[in-house]
Phi, psi and omega in degrees: 000136185285153184301319181292329176294317179297317181296325178287325181287328190305307181297329178293321180288324174302316180297319179297317179299321179290324175298316178297321177299322177296319176299317180298316183292330175300316180288319182302321185272342185252349182107157186205159175263150180237131174240167177245127180279176183300331181270013179072008176273151183278151172222139182242171176297335177291318176305312186290320179295317179294319180297316180300315180295314183298313181297319179297315184285324177296326179291347177274345184282158176242128001285153176279124187236156177298155181235131172242118184237154176304324184274001178217031186268070182239012178284138172290156180303323180299332180277330185255350187298331182271005178283109179282322182226129181199160175275138177236119195231135163242103186294334177211094178272126185095043181301324179294324175298315179300311182299322182272011177059039170254144196274000186267055172249156189220164167257127182240123176228125179232154172247123180257132177225120181054048173073010180230146178283127181245353176210138179214136177227130175232128179233126176257096190294325180290334179262348183055048180234134177242143169235139182202155181197157166218155188304126177088001185233012176080176181243148186221155175230140174225121180256119178052235182264007180288157176296152177293153176225144178285139182244155184214135174292147186259163172287158186289121178280179180297319178252107184288150175243128179249150171255142178225158181282132177286328182274334184227069181295302170079148179291330182294318177295319179301317179294320178301313182293324177295320178296320177297316183299320179298327184270317190246346180101201187296155179214172174241141178241126178250125180252126181205160184267170171060196183285359177298336178299315179290327177295325178294328173292317182297325183269004173084022176261343181225147183261332181204138169240101177274112180265100184248047182203158187294143171217170175244166187299326179289343178287331190249336195300313182296314179294328178302312179296316181299317180293316178303313184288344178268002178096006177258199179204154174234115188224160172294164187289353169266008178072012174276160184298144172266119182242170188237147176058046181245000184208171182297316181279144175265010176280141175276153165286173171301152183211167171245131165259112192246137174285202182276073180209163183235024178298144179280083183292337184301326186292347179267357181288135172289161184299328183288349177269338184293134181090357180270000000 
């Protein structure tokens, strides 16, 4: 897909994400039902309402492209492997944050082309904050009614800041941080939900988000593009590229979301993380 096409699509996708966010907030403020999916993860009426709106509005865009969403991800690999370009959507990332009335949940919309994210939009409706990017045009943040600002991942400071999952802290992350502390000294840990952790790396507030717990492709794709365009990277824990729609499972391996630095993060991994 050409660069000018991506640039034209980006504001339209930002608008769609904000529309979906409005639907989510209607449910958030009025109450909601919770169901359990086959994988034991929760889904709410807000997930479903946002998904319906996003799919409807994306189908109005030109070119019209296939959509793969968390709430409709039932295609076999044989059916989706030949998709060169498609939308990858998580209508409500951070459902547990939403259920527990914490505000760090997001709408994630990405465009995948040749197994890589080339456009990404993340909107946090309760915070009224948007992050967005497309390949070759940089990454941006817009808070509420403020003007947009270009964001950039930072170089590693003397005291590193890590992002961690509030819902899935885990013993593996604790061991990783202890190994880092023994080598480099004190650090700061910021715990927050959803894809906002990767956005914090992209905007230069966090230096590394080590994800040593399961995720799916729709959880990372939008933030992956935003981080790339901000000068950071999202890679597997062996530092090889993280790609999309290349295997039967839509689960991601463990990964690092890295700011603008080249530290050998792999050496701090505990043995139980290797090979994941």
